C-alpha positions, -999 to 999 in steps of 0.1 A, spaced: -392 -477 85 -378 -444 98 -350 -423 83 -317 -411 97 -335 -379 107 -361 -399 127 -334 -420 145 -308 -393 153 -319 -357 147 -355 -359 159 -346 -376 193 -318 -350 199 -343 -322 192 -368 -336 216 -342 -341 243 -329 -305 240 -364 -290 239 -378 -312 268 -349 -321 291 -371 -327 321 -392 -352 302 -359 -370 292 -348 -371 328 -382 -387 337 -378 -413 310 -343 -421 323 -355 -423 359 -384 -446 348 -358 -468 331 -336 -469 362 -366 -480 382 -374 -508 358 -338 -518 357 -336 -521 395 -365 -546 393 -346 -566 366 -315 -565 388 -333 -580 418 -341 -611 397 -306 -612 381 -290 -613 415 -305 -647 422 -291 -661 390 -256 -647 398 -257 -663 433 -264 -698 419 -240 -695 390 -212 -684 413 -217 -715 435 -223 -741 408 -214 -726 374 -250 -734 363 -277 -711 350 -306 -716 373 -337 -716 351 -359 -718 382 -350 -684 396 -380 -666 381 -403 -693 394 -387 -690 429 -397 -654 429 -432 -664 419 -434 -692 445 -422 -668 472 -447 -641 463 -476 -667 461 -466 -681 495 -464 -647 511 -499 -637 498 -513 -671 509 -499 -667 544 -512 -631 546 -547 -644 536 -547 -664 568 -548 -631 587 -511 -631 597 -496 -595 598 -472 -587 569 -439 -586 589 -446 -621 604 -458 -633 570 -425 -622 554 -405 -640 581 -426 -671 577 -421 -670 539 -384 -666 544 -384 -697 565 -403 -715 537 -376 -705 512 -349 -718 535 -367 -751 539 -371 -753 502 -334 -747 498 -327 -776 521 -351 -798 502 -334 -789 468 -300 -798 482 -311 -831 496 -333 -843 468 -319 -827 437 -283 -814 441 -267 -841 463 -273 -869 438 -258 -847 410 -224 -839 426 -197 -838 399 -222 -843 371 -219 -823 339 -233 -787 340 -259 -795 314 -274 -821 337 -275 -796 365 -291 -770 342 -318 -796 331 -325 -803 368 -332 -766 374 -356 -766 344 -375 -795 359 -375 -777 393 -390 -746 376 -420 -766 363 -424 -785 396 -425 -753 417 -449 -736 393 -473 -766 395 -469 -767 433 -477 -730 436 -507 -735 415 -519 -764 436 -513 -748 469 -525 -712 463 -545 -712 430 -539 -696 397 -559 -664 401 -541 -630 400 -535 -619 436 -530 -584 450 -500 -579 473 -503 -549 496 -475 -544 521 -481 -507 526 -453 -496 503 -463 -461 491 -470 -458 454 -478 -421 451 -460 -398 428 -446 -364 437 -428 -336 419 -392 -326 427 -375 -298 408 -401 -302 380 -394 -340 377 -421 -365 385 -409 -392 409 -426 -423 423 -423 -434 459 -424 -471 452 -397 -469 426 -374 -451 451 -381 -478 477 -372 -505 452 -340 -487 442 -330 -483 479 -338 -520 485 -316 -531 456 -288 -509 467 -288 -524 502 -289 -560 488 -261 -556 463 -239 -540 490 -246 -569 515 -240 -595 488 -208 -580 476 -194 -579 511 -207 -615 517 -189 -628 486 -156 -610 489 -151 -604 526 -163 -636 543 -150 -672 545 -183 -685 532 -182 -662 502 -147 -674 493 -158 -710 498 -187 -704 474 -163 -692 447 -141 -722 453 -171 -746 449 -180 -729 416 -145 -735 402 -142 -772 410 -165 -793 432 -140 -821 437 -112 -798 445 -134 -779 470 -143 -812 487 -106 -822 489 -96 -791 509 -125 -796 534 -151 -773 521 -186 -788 530 -203 -788 496 -237 -798 510 -237 -769 535 -225 -744 508 -253 -753 485 -279 -750 512 -265 -715 521 -264 -703 485 -299 -716 476 -312 -701 508 -298 -667 499 -310 -670 464 -345 -678 478 -344 -647 500 -334 -626 470 -363 -642 451 -386 -633 479 -376 -596 477 -379 -597 439 -413 -613 442 -425 -587 467 -414 -558 445 -429 -573 413 -460 -586 430 -467 -552 446 -462 -534 413 -481 -557 389 -499 -583 411 -489 -618 419 -496 -638 387 -480 -667 369 -465 -645 342 -442 -633 370 -421 -664 363 -413 -650 328 -392 -623 343 -364 -648 342 -363 -643 304 -358 -606 309 -330 -612 334 -310 -631 308 -299 -599 288 -291 -583 322 -267 -611 330 -251 -610 295 -244 -573 299 -232 -574 335 -215 -608 336 -228 -641 351 -203 -640 380 -206 -604 391 -230 -591 418 -224 -554 409 -227 -564 372 -262 -577 378 -272 -542 391 -253 -523 363 -266 -546 336 -302 -541 349 -299 -504 349 -285 -503 313 -313 -526 301 -340 -506 319 -328 -472 307 -321 -485 272 -356 -500 269 -374 -468 280 -353 -444 259 -356 -466 228 -393 -470 231 -400 -433 236 -375 -418 211 -370 -446 185 -402 -465 189 -423 -442 166 -398 -446 138 -400 -484 140 -437 -487 145 -436 -489 183 -435 -518 207 -397 -522 206 -394 -523 244 -400 -560 244 -371 -570 221 -346 -541 225 -329 -558 255 -322 -589 235 -307 -570 206 -284 -551 230 -274 -584 246 -266 -598 211 -243 -569 204 -225 -576 237 -221 -613 229 -204 -603 196 -179 -579 212 -176 -587 249 -192 -622 256 -181 -622 293 -200 -590 300 -188 -558 315 -178 -573 349 -176 -610 341 -144 -630 343 -126 -638 311 -124 -676 307 -92 -688 292 -90 -725 285 -59 -745 274 -63 -765 243 
C-alpha cells in the first residue's frame, strides 16, 4: 500500500516534469470515454421512453456488429452493409415492440427490466447461431495511424470516434428537446396510461425509440469492433456503461457524454499515476468506486432529474 507521498506528491511531480505525457494520458482517457458514452446513449434513450434500464443494450451493440461483419462477408460493400444492418436493427425494434413490449404495457418496471435481461440472452444466442462465436475483424477503412501534434501523440481513429459521438449527442439532444416525437417520448416515460389518454401512440413511440437505440448500438458496435475486434465480450461493455450513467444521469443525453469522459479520463489518470502505489490494475474497478461516491452524495447524477415523491 502506498503512502501519502505516493498518492499526492509523486503524481504532482510527474505531471509538472512531464506535462505533455499527462496531456496524452488525458486525451487517451477522453477517447476511451467517448466509446463508453456511445454505449451509454442507448441506455439513456430506452430509459427516457420507458423508465427501465435496458440490460440488452450491450448485446444490441454486439448483435449489430456481428450482423455487419456477416453481411460484409457476403461481399457487400461497407456502405451498403451498414445500411442493411441499420434496416435489420429497425426490423428488430419492430419485433421487440410486437412480441415483448406490447404485452407488457402498464406492467411494473421490474417486469420490463427482466424482459430486457431475457432479450439480452436471446440476442446473444441468436448472434452466436447466425454468425458463429469466433472473433471477427471489422475493417471499414477508418484510419488508425498515430501522428504527432505540438509534441503530443494523437490517434486518427480516436479523433473519428470523438467526432462521431459529438454529432450523435447533438442530433439526439435536438431530437428530444426540439421535436414533437421527443416530447412524446418523455411523456411516455412519465406515465404510459396518461400518454395513451392524450392520444400519444405508445406502440409507435416504442418502435421509434428502440430503432434509434438500435442505430446508436450499431455505431457503438462499429467503433468497438474496429478497435478490439467483434467478439462476445463486447456485450460486457454494458457493465462499464453503468458507472457512466450514474455519473451523468439516466435521463440526460449530454450527461451520458460527460459521464463517459469523466470515467475515461479518471480511469487512465488513476492507472498511470496511482496504479503503482496500489499494485496496478485499478483501471478495471476505479469507475465503480467513483460511481459509488456519486451515489452517496448525488444519486441522480450530474444532469439527472431530481425525483421527489409524495409520501
